[in-house]
C-alpha positions as a printed Julia matrix, in Angstrom:
249×3 Matrix{Float64}:
  -6.93  -16.3     1.48
  -8.67  -17.87   -1.56
 -12.19  -16.63   -2.22
 -14.74  -19.42   -2.99
 -18.09  -17.85   -2.01
 -19.87  -14.61   -2.9
 -20.38  -13.9     0.91
 -16.56  -13.93    1.25
 -16.11  -11.55   -1.61
 -18.8    -9.15   -0.09
 -17.03   -9.2     3.23
 -13.81   -8.28    1.68
 -15.36   -5.54   -0.35
 -16.88   -4.13    2.75
 -13.5    -3.87    4.71
 -12.01   -2.67    1.31
 -14.49    0.21    1.26
 -13.81    1.15    4.75
 -10.08    1.35    4.36
 -10.33    3.22    1.07
 -12.85    5.81    2.58
 -10.56    6.29    5.6
  -7.49    6.94    3.46
  -9.33    9.23    1.29
 -10.83   11.24    4.2
  -7.39   11.63    5.93
  -5.98   12.86    2.5
  -8.64   15.37    2.12
  -8.19   16.58    5.69
  -4.34   16.95    5.52
  -2.99   20.48    5.4
   0.22   22.19    6.37
   0.65   22.77   10.07
  -1.13   19.54   11.06
   0.88   16.79   12.98
   0.84   13.13   11.79
  -0.83   12.31   15.13
  -3.69   14.62   14.4
  -4.09   13.06   10.99
  -4.02    9.49   12.47
  -6.79   10.48   14.85
  -9.07   11.27   11.9
  -8.26    7.71   10.47
  -8.91    6.01   13.89
 -12.27    7.74   14.41
 -13.42    6.65   10.87
 -12.3     2.97   11.62
 -14.08    2.99   15.03
 -17.26    4.37   13.45
 -17.27    1.72   10.86
 -16.82   -0.95   13.34
 -13.29   -1.75   11.93
 -10.08   -2.58   13.76
  -6.69   -1.33   12.81
  -4.68   -4.17   11.41
  -1.17   -2.94   12.34
  -2.42   -2.33   15.91
  -4.18   -5.63   16.16
  -1.62   -7.84   14.5
   1.78   -6.07   15.45
   0.91   -3.75   18.27
   1.89   -0.77   16.24
   1.76    2.62   17.88
  -0.82    4.18   15.74
  -4.04    3.37   13.84
  -2.52    4.01   10.43
   1.05    4.31    9.04
   1.92    7.84    7.95
   5.31    8.34    6.25
   6.68   11.8     5.31
   9.36   12.39    2.79
  12.55   10.49    3.85
  10.26    8.07    5.66
   9.1     5.63    3.08
   6.89    3.14    4.99
   5.62    2.28    8.57
   5.95    5.76    9.81
   4.62    6.21   13.47
   2.04    9.03   13.81
   3.47   11.65   16.31
   4.53   15.23   16.6
   5.97   15.68   13.08
   4.29   18.54   11.51
   3.25   18.34    7.75
   4.55   21.09    5.68
   3.95   22.5     2.3
   5.84   20.52   -0.47
   5.92   17.28    1.41
   5.2    13.74    0.17
   3.03   11.97    2.62
   2.37    8.29    2.32
  -0.91    7.21    4.16
  -1.19    3.32    4.64
  -4.48    2.09    6.0
  -5.13   -1.52    6.76
  -7.93   -2.83    9.0
 -10.23   -5.89    9.74
 -14.1    -6.2     9.98
 -16.11   -9.4    10.51
 -12.88  -11.5    10.1
 -11.76   -9.87    6.77
  -8.75   -7.83    6.18
  -7.86   -5.37    3.53
  -4.8    -3.0     2.92
  -4.48    0.03    0.94
  -2.11    2.97    0.58
  -1.25    5.99   -1.49
   1.29    8.84   -1.47
  -0.28   12.39   -1.35
   1.37   15.59   -2.38
   1.13   18.71   -0.21
   1.26   21.65   -2.6
   3.3    23.07   -4.1
   5.33   19.99   -5.09
   8.4    19.93   -7.37
   7.59   18.78  -10.97
   9.89   15.79  -10.76
   8.03   14.77   -7.52
   4.58   15.26   -9.12
   5.8    13.01  -12.01
   7.13   10.27   -9.62
   3.55   10.27   -7.97
   1.73    9.87  -11.18
   4.19    7.05  -12.41
   3.9     5.26   -8.91
   0.24    4.91   -9.4
   0.73    3.79  -12.96
   3.14    1.21  -11.79
   0.71   -0.21   -9.37
  -1.95   -0.33  -12.24
   0.61   -2.12  -14.49
   1.08   -4.77  -11.69
  -2.65   -5.3   -11.16
  -3.15   -5.95  -14.79
  -1.11   -9.05  -14.38
  -3.36  -10.63  -11.79
  -5.37  -13.35  -13.34
  -6.09  -17.07  -12.63
  -3.22  -19.26  -13.91
  -0.6   -16.48  -14.5
   2.8   -16.34  -12.88
   3.0   -14.38   -9.67
   6.36  -13.1   -10.92
   4.55  -11.42  -13.89
   3.59   -8.71  -11.52
   7.14   -7.66  -10.85
   8.26   -8.37  -14.29
   5.83   -5.9   -15.8
   6.43   -3.28  -13.03
  10.28   -3.63  -13.43
   9.89   -3.05  -17.24
   7.99    0.11  -16.72
  10.3     1.38  -14.06
  13.39    0.73  -16.13
  11.93    2.41  -19.29
  11.47    5.57  -17.19
  14.82    5.44  -15.27
  13.21    4.57  -11.85
  14.31    2.13   -9.33
  12.25   -0.11   -7.12
  12.74   -0.85   -3.5
  13.52   -4.48   -3.4
  12.82   -5.7     0.08
   9.28   -4.28    0.52
   7.04   -6.64   -1.21
   3.19   -7.34   -2.01
   1.59  -10.13    0.1
  -1.46  -12.34    0.52
  -4.25  -11.03    2.74
  -7.83  -11.51    3.46
  -8.1   -13.4     6.73
  -5.06  -11.92    8.19
  -2.94   -8.83    7.34
  -0.17  -10.91    6.0
  -0.67  -14.46    4.87
   0.22  -16.79    1.85
   1.67  -16.12   -0.58
   4.18  -14.13    1.25
   6.55  -11.73   -0.37
   5.27  -11.22   -3.91
   8.03   -9.26   -5.51
   7.08   -6.03   -7.38
  10.48   -6.16   -9.07
  11.83   -8.78  -11.57
  12.31  -12.07   -9.79
  12.94  -15.17  -12.2
  13.28  -17.5    -9.3
   9.52  -17.29   -8.21
   7.71  -20.24  -10.15
   4.39  -19.84   -8.22
   0.99  -19.36  -10.05
  -1.94  -17.16   -9.2
  -5.05  -19.25   -8.37
  -8.58  -18.26   -8.9
  -9.92  -16.29   -5.94
  -6.39  -15.58   -4.52
  -6.36  -12.24   -2.48
  -3.24  -10.27   -2.53
  -1.93   -6.67   -2.47
  -0.11   -5.02   -5.29
   2.08   -2.24   -3.88
   5.31   -1.36   -5.76
   7.47    1.24   -4.08
   8.93    3.37   -6.93
  11.92    5.49   -6.5
  14.3     8.0    -8.22
  17.36    6.11   -6.85
  16.35    3.98   -3.76
  17.02    0.22   -3.74
  16.41   -0.95   -0.3
  14.37   -0.14    2.83
  16.51    0.24    5.94
  15.41    0.32    9.58
  15.29    3.62   11.57
  15.92    4.08   15.29
  12.3     3.84   16.42
  11.94    0.18   15.49
   9.18    0.74   12.9
   9.91    3.58   10.36
  11.75    2.57    7.24
  14.03    4.67    5.02
  15.42    4.53    1.53
  18.94    3.25    0.84
  20.37    5.1    -1.01
  18.45    8.13    0.19
  16.01    9.13   -2.54
  12.3    10.01   -2.87
   9.95    6.98   -2.96
   6.28    6.69   -3.45
   3.89    3.69   -2.91
   0.5     2.96   -4.1
  -1.45   -0.03   -2.93
  -4.61   -1.94   -3.64
  -6.0    -5.27   -2.26
  -7.28   -7.34   -5.3
  -8.83  -10.67   -6.02
  -7.76  -12.83   -8.94
 -10.51  -14.1   -11.36
 -10.45  -15.71  -14.77
 -11.07  -12.31  -16.27
  -8.46  -10.26  -14.3
  -8.44   -8.61  -10.97
 -11.17   -7.26   -8.83
 -10.03   -4.21   -6.84
 -11.68   -4.4    -3.4
 -10.1    -1.3    -1.88
 -12.36    1.24   -3.59
 -14.25    4.19   -1.96
 -17.85    4.17   -1.79
């Protein structure tokens, strides 16, 4: 989607607020002993109360309102009977639509106590996302996002999952531009247009390179196996930089 009017930006900010509030409420409610299904129920109730529709359910018939991935699960985890335990890394990914607008956000949360190396990975995962967002500006190359994130990751001896990319969004969960690399990709010659709506969502790891399918048809795992974190915002490109729309409020 390309934003051309203020009412479009307002609609996008509204669903961005909803998904951000949903994710934060789920994170605050999360505790050891809770199942991922119970955590998903909290998110589903908030989305319903806000008049929003789960995007993965609506678009792909995903078996949950949100995606919840624990430890070795790095994306698209199905909410179910898995019990959250102390020391876990839990990724909560919330995407939804309201009044025809879509927004997508996600973050990896720590269930204390967490090993210092994983705590550092989480902090650097958030920094990697911010570094990518700083590259979003009218006229700049899309590949600049992945180039900047890749430089940061390499300097700190991290790897990036190279088949889980950012994407366009706004009027659908996934739309043009498809597959925006969050790793260096010199072959991409596309440019960022004013008003373009996209996600920035690097998957930072201590050794993982690829996302591989599990047995349930949804959940993805790191190959090679290694801790992975993901942080994601939906943003709008302007002449002055990026407007982040997935902010709580």
